[in-house]
C-alpha positions, -999 to +999 in steps of 0.1 A: -580+235-373-585+209-346-564+193-316-554+156-314-544+142-281-516+115-280-492+100-253-467+126-259-488+158-257-513+174-281-508+182-315-520+212-332-524+222-372-500+250-378-507+277-404-487+260-428-509+229-427-484+208-403-489+194-373-467+204-342-464+191-309-477+210-279-451+210-250-463+209-215-438+221-189-446+227-153-482+231-163-473+257-189-480+247-224-457+257-253-459+256-290-421+249-290-387+257-279-375+288-280-407+305-289-417+332-266-454+337-257-475+361-236-486+354-204-517+373-194-522+376-155-485+364-143-458+382-131-444+386-161-455+396-198-435+369-216-426+332-211-405+312-233-394+276-227-356+282-236-336+248-247-299+250-254-280+220-258-297+194-236-306+222-208-343+232-210-356+260-185-388+281-183-378+317-187-401+344-176-392+382-185-409+418-192-426+440-169-465+435-176-474+469-163-454+486-189-457+492-226-426+489-249-423+513-277-396+499-295-409+515-326-390+549-309-353+546-316-341+569-287-359+545-266-348+514-283-311+526-279-315+535-243-328+500-236-302+483-255-274+501-237-291+500-202-291+463-204-259+453-224-273+437-252-242+441-273-235+406-252-266+391-241-254+357-233-271+323-230-307+317-241-314+303-207-314+339-193-340+366-193-317+390-206-312+371-237-349+372-245-355+408-233-330+420-257-343+396-286-376+412-282-360+446-285 
């Protein structure tokens, strides 16, 4: 598995042996649109390059100092009720991605 640079960015070989494009947005590299990644050392735990239609936005979400225990049903239900995950809204919001992670 190696990387290869081209004019549109860098390419990488995925587990399924297909070439995929790395997307660079404001100095951050993403494996694709709408794919969350961890961001160690940043102000938030996760970042995602969200795309909905023609709109693209860098969305950061999650408290880096907290652990999520979504395997505990009571905590999961409490989080989803507290954040209104029944109607998470648009993909361009942190609420959407936090609810999707839970």
